[in-house]
C-alpha positions as CSV (number, residue, x, y, z in Angstrom):
1,M,42.9,263.9,224.2
2,K,43.0,267.5,225.6
3,T,43.6,268.8,229.1
4,Q,44.2,272.1,230.8
5,V,47.0,270.9,233.1
6,L,49.2,267.9,232.3
7,V,51.4,266.6,235.1
8,L,54.2,264.3,234.0
9,G,55.1,262.0,236.9
10,G,53.1,260.6,239.8
11,G,55.5,260.9,242.7
12,P,55.0,263.0,245.8
13,G,55.6,266.2,243.8
14,G,53.5,265.2,240.9
15,Y,50.4,263.9,242.6
16,T,50.5,266.9,245.0
17,A,50.7,269.3,242.0
18,A,47.9,267.4,240.3
19,F,45.6,267.4,243.3
20,R,46.2,271.1,244.2
21,A,45.6,272.2,240.6
22,A,42.3,270.2,240.6
23,D,41.3,271.7,243.9
24,L,41.8,275.1,242.3
25,G,39.4,274.3,239.5
26,K,41.7,273.0,236.7
27,Q,41.1,270.0,234.5
28,V,44.1,267.8,235.2
29,T,45.7,264.8,233.6
30,L,48.4,262.9,235.5
31,V,50.8,260.7,233.5
32,E,52.6,258.0,235.5
33,R,54.8,255.2,234.0
34,Y,53.9,252.7,236.8
35,P,50.5,251.2,237.3
36,V,50.2,252.9,240.7
37,L,50.8,256.4,242.0
38,G,53.5,257.4,244.5
39,G,56.7,257.3,242.5
40,V,60.0,256.2,243.9
41,C,59.3,257.5,247.4
42,L,56.2,255.5,248.0
43,N,57.0,252.4,246.0
44,V,60.8,251.9,246.1
45,G,62.2,254.5,248.4
46,C,61.0,256.4,251.5
47,I,58.1,254.3,252.6
48,P,59.4,250.8,252.1
49,S,62.8,251.8,253.5
50,K,61.1,253.3,256.7
51,T,59.0,250.1,257.0
52,L,62.2,248.0,257.1
53,L,64.0,250.5,259.3
54,H,61.1,250.2,261.8
55,V,61.8,246.4,261.9
56,A,65.5,247.1,262.3
57,N,64.8,249.5,265.2
58,V,62.7,246.9,267.0
59,L,65.4,244.2,266.6
60,N,68.1,246.6,267.8
61,E,66.1,247.7,270.8
62,A,65.4,244.1,271.7
63,K,69.2,243.4,271.7
64,E,70.0,246.5,273.7
65,L,67.6,245.5,276.5
66,S,69.8,242.7,277.8
67,P,71.4,244.9,280.5
68,A,67.8,245.5,281.8
69,G,67.5,241.7,282.3
70,L,65.5,241.0,279.2
71,K,66.7,238.3,276.8
72,F,64.9,237.3,273.6
73,V,65.1,234.0,271.7
74,E,67.3,233.8,268.7
75,L,65.9,235.8,265.7
76,E,64.0,234.0,263.0
77,V,63.3,236.0,259.9
78,N,60.5,235.0,257.5
79,L,61.6,237.0,254.4
80,E,58.5,236.3,252.4
81,Q,56.3,237.5,255.2
82,L,58.5,240.6,255.8
83,R,58.4,241.5,252.1
84,D,54.6,241.0,252.0
85,W,54.2,243.2,255.1
86,K,56.4,246.0,253.5
87,N,54.5,245.8,250.2
88,K,51.1,245.9,251.9
89,I,51.9,249.2,253.5
90,S,52.9,250.7,250.1
91,S,49.7,249.2,248.6
92,Q,47.5,250.9,251.3
93,L,49.0,254.2,250.4
94,N,48.7,253.5,246.6
95,S,45.0,252.8,247.1
96,G,44.6,256.0,249.1
97,L,46.2,258.1,246.3
98,A,44.0,256.4,243.6
99,T,40.9,257.3,245.7
100,L,42.1,260.9,246.1
101,A,42.7,261.2,242.3
102,K,39.2,259.9,241.6
103,Q,37.6,262.2,244.2
104,R,39.2,265.2,242.4
105,N,38.4,264.0,238.9
106,V,42.0,263.8,238.0
107,T,42.5,261.6,234.9
108,V,45.4,259.2,235.5
109,V,47.1,257.8,232.4
110,N,49.6,255.0,232.8
111,G,52.6,255.0,230.5
112,T,55.8,256.7,229.7
113,G,55.4,260.3,228.6
114,R,57.6,262.3,226.2
115,F,57.2,265.7,224.7
116,V,56.3,266.0,221.1
117,S,56.0,269.8,221.1
118,D,55.5,272.6,223.7
119,T,51.8,271.7,223.8
120,Q,51.8,268.0,223.4
121,V,53.0,264.9,225.2
122,Q,53.0,261.4,223.7
123,V,52.2,258.6,226.1
124,D,52.9,255.3,224.3
125,K,50.7,255.8,221.2
126,E,48.4,258.5,222.6
127,I,48.9,262.2,222.1
128,I,47.8,264.5,224.9
129,E,47.4,268.2,224.3
130,F,47.8,270.6,227.2
131,D,47.6,274.3,228.0
132,Q,50.1,274.1,230.8
133,A,52.4,271.3,232.0
134,I,54.3,270.4,235.2
135,I,57.3,268.1,234.9
136,A,57.8,265.9,237.9
137,V,59.8,263.0,236.5
138,G,62.2,262.6,239.4
139,S,65.5,260.8,239.4
140,Q,67.2,257.4,239.4
141,P,70.1,255.7,241.1
142,V,73.6,256.4,239.6
143,K,75.2,253.4,238.0
144,I,78.9,253.1,237.6
145,P,79.6,251.9,234.1
146,S,82.7,249.9,234.9
147,F,80.9,247.8,237.5
148,P,79.2,244.5,236.5
149,N,75.7,246.0,236.5
150,D,74.1,243.0,234.8
151,D,75.1,240.8,237.8
152,P,72.1,240.4,240.2
153,R,74.5,240.4,243.2
154,L,75.3,244.1,242.4
155,M,72.3,246.1,243.8
156,D,71.0,249.6,243.7
157,S,68.6,250.9,246.4
158,T,65.5,249.5,244.6
159,D,67.1,246.0,244.5
160,A,68.1,246.3,248.2
161,L,64.5,247.1,249.2
162,N,63.3,244.0,247.4
163,L,65.0,242.0,250.1
164,E,65.6,238.9,248.0
165,D,67.9,237.4,250.7
166,I,70.2,238.4,253.6
167,P,73.8,238.3,252.3
168,K,76.4,237.1,254.8
169,K,78.8,239.8,253.7
170,L,77.5,243.0,252.2
171,L,79.5,245.9,250.9
172,I,77.9,249.3,250.6
173,V,79.6,251.7,248.2
174,G,78.7,255.2,249.4
175,G,78.4,256.4,253.0
176,G,75.5,258.7,252.4
177,I,72.0,258.6,253.8
178,I,70.6,255.9,251.5
179,G,73.6,253.6,252.0
180,L,73.6,254.0,255.7
181,E,69.9,253.4,256.0
182,M,70.2,250.1,254.1
183,A,73.2,249.2,256.3
184,T,71.0,249.7,259.3
185,V,68.4,247.3,257.9
186,Y,70.7,244.6,256.7
187,H,72.9,244.7,259.8
188,A,69.8,244.2,262.0
189,L,68.8,241.2,259.8
190,G,72.2,239.6,260.2
191,S,74.5,240.8,257.4
192,K,78.1,241.7,258.1
193,I,78.5,245.2,256.8
194,T,81.4,247.0,255.1
195,I,81.0,250.6,254.0
196,V,83.3,252.5,251.7
197,E,83.1,256.3,251.3
198,M,85.4,258.3,249.1
199,Q,85.2,261.5,251.2
200,D,86.7,261.9,254.7
201,Q,83.5,261.2,256.6
202,I,80.1,259.4,256.3
203,I,77.2,261.6,255.4
204,P,79.5,264.2,253.8
205,G,76.9,267.0,253.8
206,C,76.5,266.9,257.6
207,D,78.6,268.5,260.3
208,K,81.2,266.1,261.7
209,D,80.1,266.4,265.3
210,L,76.6,265.2,264.4
211,V,78.0,262.2,262.5
212,K,80.4,261.3,265.3
213,P,77.9,259.5,267.6
214,L,76.6,257.4,264.7
215,M,80.2,256.6,263.5
216,A,81.2,255.6,267.0
217,K,78.2,253.1,267.3
218,I,78.5,251.5,263.9
219,K,82.2,251.2,264.0
220,K,81.7,248.7,266.8
221,E,78.9,246.9,265.0
222,Y,80.0,246.8,261.3
223,E,82.9,244.7,259.9
224,N,84.6,247.7,258.3
225,I,84.1,251.4,257.5
226,F,86.6,252.8,255.1
227,V,86.7,256.6,254.4
228,D,88.9,258.5,252.0
229,T,88.6,255.3,249.9
230,S,86.9,254.4,246.7
231,V,86.2,251.2,244.8
232,K,88.6,250.7,241.9
233,S,86.9,247.6,240.4
234,I,84.4,244.9,241.0
235,E,85.0,241.5,239.4
236,A,82.2,238.9,239.2
237,L,83.4,235.5,240.5
238,I,81.4,232.3,241.1
239,E,82.0,232.7,244.9
240,G,81.0,236.3,245.0
241,L,82.0,239.9,243.9
242,K,85.7,240.6,244.3
243,V,86.2,244.3,245.2
244,T,89.5,246.2,244.8
245,Y,89.9,249.5,246.5
246,E,92.0,252.6,246.0
247,G,92.9,255.5,248.3
248,K,95.5,256.7,250.8
249,S,95.1,253.7,253.0
250,A,93.2,251.4,250.7
251,P,92.6,247.9,252.2
252,E,93.3,244.6,250.5
253,S,90.7,243.4,247.9
254,A,87.9,241.3,249.4
255,V,85.0,239.1,248.2
256,F,81.4,239.9,249.1
257,D,78.1,238.0,248.6
258,K,76.5,241.2,247.5
259,V,77.4,244.8,246.8
260,L,75.0,247.8,247.1
261,V,75.9,250.8,245.1
262,A,74.5,254.0,246.7
263,V,76.6,256.8,245.3
264,G,73.7,259.2,244.6
265,R,70.9,259.8,242.1
266,K,70.7,261.5,238.8
267,P,67.7,263.5,237.4
268,N,65.6,262.2,234.6
269,G,65.4,265.4,232.7
270,N,67.1,263.9,229.6
271,L,64.5,261.1,229.3
272,I,61.5,263.1,228.3
273,D,62.5,264.7,225.0
274,A,62.3,268.1,226.6
275,D,64.2,269.6,223.7
276,K,61.1,269.1,221.5
277,A,59.3,271.5,223.8
278,G,62.2,273.9,223.8
279,I,62.9,273.2,227.5
280,N,66.5,273.8,228.6
281,V,68.1,270.8,230.3
282,D,71.7,270.8,231.4
283,E,74.3,268.1,230.8
284,R,73.5,266.4,234.1
285,G,69.7,266.2,233.4
286,F,68.6,269.1,235.6
287,I,65.9,271.6,234.4
288,S,66.3,275.2,235.6
289,V,63.3,277.0,237.1
290,D,62.5,280.3,238.7
291,K,61.0,280.9,242.1
292,Q,57.6,280.0,240.7
293,Q,58.8,276.7,239.2
294,R,58.7,278.0,235.6
295,T,61.1,276.6,233.1
296,N,62.4,278.8,230.2
297,V,59.1,277.9,228.5
298,K,56.6,280.0,230.3
299,H,53.6,277.6,230.4
300,I,55.7,274.6,231.4
301,F,56.8,274.1,235.0
302,A,59.1,271.6,236.7
303,I,59.4,270.4,240.3
304,G,61.2,267.9,242.5
305,D,64.4,266.0,241.9
306,V,64.6,267.1,238.3
307,V,65.1,270.8,239.3
308,G,68.0,270.3,241.6
309,N,69.2,269.3,245.1
310,P,68.2,268.4,247.7
311,M,66.4,265.5,246.2
312,L,63.8,265.1,248.9
313,A,60.1,264.3,248.7
314,H,59.1,267.1,251.1
315,K,60.8,269.7,248.9
316,A,59.0,268.3,245.8
317,T,55.5,268.5,247.5
318,H,56.0,272.2,248.3
319,E,57.2,272.9,244.8
320,G,54.2,271.0,243.4
321,K,51.8,273.2,245.3
322,I,53.6,276.4,244.1
323,A,53.5,275.3,240.4
324,A,49.8,274.4,240.7
325,E,48.9,277.7,242.4
326,V,50.8,279.8,239.8
327,I,49.0,278.0,237.0
328,A,45.7,278.9,238.8
329,G,46.7,282.6,238.8
330,M,48.0,282.9,242.4
331,T,51.2,284.8,243.3
332,S,52.9,281.9,245.0
333,E,56.7,281.4,245.0
334,W,59.4,279.4,246.7
335,Q,60.0,281.1,250.1
336,A,61.1,278.2,252.4
337,L,64.0,279.4,254.5
338,T,65.2,275.8,255.1
339,I,64.6,272.2,254.0
340,P,65.3,269.7,256.8
341,S,67.4,266.6,256.1
342,V,67.1,263.3,258.0
343,A,69.2,260.1,258.0
344,Y,66.9,257.4,259.4
345,T,69.9,255.5,260.8
346,D,70.4,254.2,264.3
347,P,70.8,256.7,265.9
348,E,68.9,259.1,263.5
349,I,70.6,262.3,262.4
350,A,68.6,265.4,261.4
351,W,69.6,268.9,260.6
352,M,68.2,272.2,259.2
353,G,69.3,275.7,258.4
354,L,72.9,276.6,258.4
355,T,75.4,273.9,259.2
356,E,78.5,274.9,261.1
357,N,80.5,274.2,258.0
358,D,78.3,276.7,256.1
359,A,78.6,279.3,258.8
360,K,82.4,279.1,258.8
361,T,82.6,279.2,255.0
362,Q,80.3,282.3,254.9
363,G,82.1,284.0,257.7
364,I,79.0,284.3,259.9
365,D,79.6,285.2,263.5
366,Y,77.6,282.6,265.4
367,E,77.0,281.1,268.9
368,K,76.9,277.4,269.3
369,A,75.6,275.1,272.0
370,A,75.4,271.3,272.1
371,F,73.3,269.5,274.8
372,P,74.5,265.9,275.5
373,W,71.7,263.4,275.8
374,A,73.7,261.7,278.5
375,A,72.1,264.4,280.6
376,S,68.6,263.7,279.3
377,G,66.5,261.6,281.6
378,R,64.2,260.5,278.8
379,S,67.1,259.3,276.7
380,L,68.6,257.4,279.5
381,C,65.2,255.8,280.2
382,N,65.3,254.6,276.6
383,G,68.6,253.0,277.2
384,R,70.5,255.5,275.0
385,K,73.0,258.2,275.9
386,E,74.9,258.9,272.7
387,G,72.6,261.6,271.4
388,V,73.3,265.4,271.0
389,T,71.1,268.4,270.2
390,K,73.0,271.3,268.6
391,L,71.9,274.9,268.0
392,L,73.4,277.7,266.1
393,S,72.3,281.3,266.6
394,D,73.4,284.7,265.3
395,K,75.9,286.2,267.9
396,K,74.4,289.7,267.7
397,T,70.7,289.1,267.4
398,G,70.2,285.6,268.9
399,R,68.2,284.5,265.9
400,I,68.1,280.8,265.2
401,L,70.4,280.0,262.2
402,G,70.6,276.2,262.3
403,A,70.1,273.1,264.3
404,G,71.2,269.5,264.3
405,I,70.0,266.5,266.3
406,V,71.5,263.0,266.5
407,G,69.6,260.5,268.6
408,T,66.3,258.6,268.8
409,N,63.5,260.1,266.7
410,A,65.8,263.0,265.6
411,G,63.7,263.2,262.4
412,E,60.6,264.1,264.4
413,L,62.3,266.4,266.8
414,I,63.9,268.7,264.1
415,A,60.4,270.0,263.2
416,E,60.4,272.5,266.1
417,A,63.7,273.9,265.0
418,V,62.5,274.3,261.4
419,L,59.4,276.2,262.7
420,A,61.6,278.4,264.9
421,L,63.7,279.4,262.0
422,E,60.8,280.0,259.7
423,M,59.1,282.2,262.4
424,G,62.2,284.2,263.0
425,A,62.5,283.0,266.6
426,N,65.6,283.7,268.7
427,V,67.4,281.7,271.4
428,E,65.3,283.3,274.2
429,D,62.1,282.3,272.5
430,L,63.1,278.7,272.5
431,A,64.5,278.9,276.1
432,L,61.3,280.4,277.4
433,T,59.1,277.8,275.6
434,V,57.9,275.3,278.2
435,H,58.7,271.8,277.1
436,A,57.2,268.7,278.6
437,H,59.5,266.7,280.9
438,P,60.8,264.1,280.5
439,T,60.9,264.3,276.7
440,L,63.5,264.2,274.0
441,A,61.9,267.4,272.6
442,E,63.0,269.4,275.7
443,T,66.7,269.0,274.6
444,L,66.1,271.8,272.1
445,G,64.9,274.1,274.8
446,L,67.9,273.1,277.0
447,T,70.3,273.8,274.2
448,A,68.8,277.3,273.8
449,E,69.2,277.8,277.6
450,M,72.9,277.0,277.2
451,I,73.3,279.9,274.8
452,D,71.0,282.1,276.8
453,G,73.0,281.4,280.0
454,T,70.0,280.2,281.9
455,I,70.5,276.4,282.0
456,T,70.4,274.5,285.3
457,D,70.6,271.0,283.9
458,L,74.3,271.4,283.2
459,F,77.0,273.5,284.9
460,I,78.7,275.8,282.4
461,K,81.5,278.0,283.6
462,K,80.8,281.7,282.9
463,R,83.0,283.2,280.3
């Protein structure tokens, strides 16, 4: 079998690359190891997790409405029905992708692909020859070898999303985004949650002041949150998994019904026999690329998780388009000024551009303002007051450098800040933009007004 463009991997980056290349007139073959397109994100990641997080948010909102005089009957969870509902949403999107591939005449080959040479990939027993290739093989959860990984009570994120049962006591190893999102789901469904994080805060890549409202909320709700602590060992017992900790103030060992390990993901670059094509893969499994997504082999490109952090679907899709366009002869290259990050916790946390930690490390002279959602009418109407919108700007020019939002729908709200940074907007631009009232979106404009010195919704003493 011969093809002009071979795409290895059918996740968000892979199918976007395949579809864009086809739209630009290329004959495309897309190789995917699973029987459906969508990759980790659609099948065992972003989409099913957000489906369950929606359920969690509804349950949490129902509980929080008791001060308004609304009380709901005790929760009954039909796990089988919940799983079916979650799977149905993924299936709808799978079907949509299959249709899009068919409409574009993209040939989809199911199976595991490995390079045979720099012009051939073997998929099971079939050899596919290509003129150009795009590697989009993604990543997988990190497993800790010393843990009892063959015990079904020890889960990774994929296992957790299968929702086999609701453990009474659940330990989550890793206080990053994936672990905290799963904590949100399982806590809403009735599990007692303990989180252990080896660094000094949850969501280590995020500014501490943005994490603070989430930490304050879940500290009251979860059984334990241990930072500066790691898991020394996990022993499989009949009654559960016995966990021993280590760290400055490590707690006593404890037994849990289940343990979710969410300590990060590793790229799949070492699983495709890339060396047979002459492609450089580092010891961690990452493949180096230039701004046009080219590997060291000029006609082979790579995108998504396998080319480096951040391992986010929205980064992969943009990279996929770039690779396809370069293959088609266009002069595209990676020019994004920022990639937003979102933790879909309760409350949500989103940030983009420079973090305050980054600005301090780089010695950048910046202005900062943080608008408290306790002064937002819309947030109070929603029964929430813990949110914050933060803005960083260049002290001399006023240009937007970064933003962070913690609160309801922060992941949606961060988009305006991303656009502002990409368009080179300054604080005055945001302050003079008329935002609808009462909305959560107006908190970004109000934060800009704080730096601009024009805010009336708060009283700030003049310096």
